[in-house]
C-alpha positions, 0 to 999 in steps of 0.5 A: 696339073696335080690337084692332090697327091694320093697317099698310096698304101705303105706295103707297096715297094714303090708308089705307082705312077701308072696303074692298070685297073681290071674290072670283072663282069660282075663289077660293071653289070647287074645280075640281069646283065644290064650296066650297073651305073651306080657301081660304074659311077663310083669307079669312074669317080675314083679313076678321075681322082687318081688322075687328078693326083698325078697317077696315069690310068689304063682301064681293062673292062669286062662286061660286053657280052653280059650287056649284050644279053640284056639288050637281046635276051632272046639271042643264044650264046650257046655258040661262039658266033652267038657270043660274038654277036652279043659282044657286038651289041654290048660293047657300044652300050658299055662304052656309052655308059663310060663316056657319059660318066667320064664326061661329068668330070670332063675326062675323055675316054677312048675304046681300044679293042685287042685280040691275043694275036695283036699282043703276041705279034711283036710288030702289032704289039708295039703299034698298040703300045704306041697308040695307048701311050699317045692317048695317055700323053694327050690326057685321054683315058684308054679303056681296053677289052678283048675284041670278042666280036672277032676273036674265036676259040683258037686265038681268044685271050680267054679271060680279061685277067690274062689280058690285063697282065698283057696290057700292064706289060704293054704300057709299062704299068707299075701296078695291076689292080683287079677288082672282083667279088671276094676281098682278096685271096683266102685260104678257104672259100669264104662263101662256105667257110665263115672263118676263112682267113684272108691272105694279105701278102702273097710273095711268089718268090718266098712263098711255099705256095700254101693251099689257097682257095680258087673257088668263087668264079662269078657266073658272069665272067670267064675268069676266076681265082685261078686266072687271077693267080696266073696273071699276078704270077706272070707280072711278079716275074717282071717286077710288077705288083698286083692287088686283088680287092673287092669292088663292093665298096663306095670308093673301091679303087681309092680304098684298094690303093690307099689302105692295106686291104685285099691281097697284095701279090709281090716277089723279090723282082718287085724290088728291082723291076725290069727297065722299061722301054719298047725294044730292049732285050729286057722288055722283050723278055717281059713281053714273052712272059706276059703273053705266055699261054696258060696251061700250055707247055713242052716237057724236055729232057736233060740234054735239051735243058742244058742246050737251052741254058747254054743259049741253044735252040729247042729241037724236036729230039729233046721234047718228051711231052706236050701239054695243052692246045696252042698254035704256031707263034704262041708263047708256051712254057718249057718244063724239065721234070715238071718244073717250068724254067723257060718260055718261048714262041712255038714254031709248030702247032701242038698237034704237030709237035706231038707227031715230031717230038723225039725225032731228028730235024731231018725227019720233019718234012717226011713226018709232017708233009711240010717244013718251017724250020729245024727248031721247035723254039728258036733261041731268038724267041726264048727266055728263061723264067 
């Protein structure tokens, strides 16, 4: 039962019915890594208010590794195994804090841990989607985080901004709210420039991509302004708006959703977002865009671009460059003359594509010593951006 309707901010194209809230590490922890119960209490209060107003909420929370550091300060985090161990220590403590705070409002919460592999595999993606939607149907608030205790450098999402964008598409979210330190995006670093001007609205489709500050990544988290911009841009392509706001206010979530503060990221696509649903062609396009690896792409020649625009596949002969490190099955960008126009699932690792680019398909087995298929990206696993 809706107890009170939340008056949503007027600059949104439509009032959201399902909001994904992403919390940075500095929002949920003290400088020493311990859980900031005061800040977390304000956030949980706001989330309960949203639910009472009829808005569904999914929470993406960072902070497990930082909490682990406060539990075992002597444990080294200089290796991936050390970070995994800290996450294993910190995750239960962080969830315990959430559970206790939500119980005060008689709200059940559930932990859902995911890895990049869970979201880039379409079958596992749909299973995760079904689980989270069922939790929402049962009135349970899902709390998601990357499963740092089992992730490793080759498959880790890399930052929870990317994860939040994936989750927003995963559960048919209407809006992503990212709470962080700075109160939005600025044209210069507000920590260094007292006259730094905030950007209230950033339209990816109409914007000339003016110079903005990407400085100010927290010491606690793995992300920063660059990862937030990338996450917001991905969602803008499938019609989902993003708000970036400071967490340093008494009611940070309600403030962000009911008043025109921070930065709103939007685009023309937000006027008519993609249809929702788990198995339609448009939902598959949205999935591919949301899981695309940052800073990983293939440069193709004019002939290859024409073939892709005509519903063909990408063959190694049309590839002239490889950027980034990625594995077979990752979704990567496709560029022509430095402009990204598509993305798709790679059938070979980056290092293997570097060896076969420019070759004819009948040369693959001899060059690599193995063979998967003729295509580097098959037309069935490809979409225009």
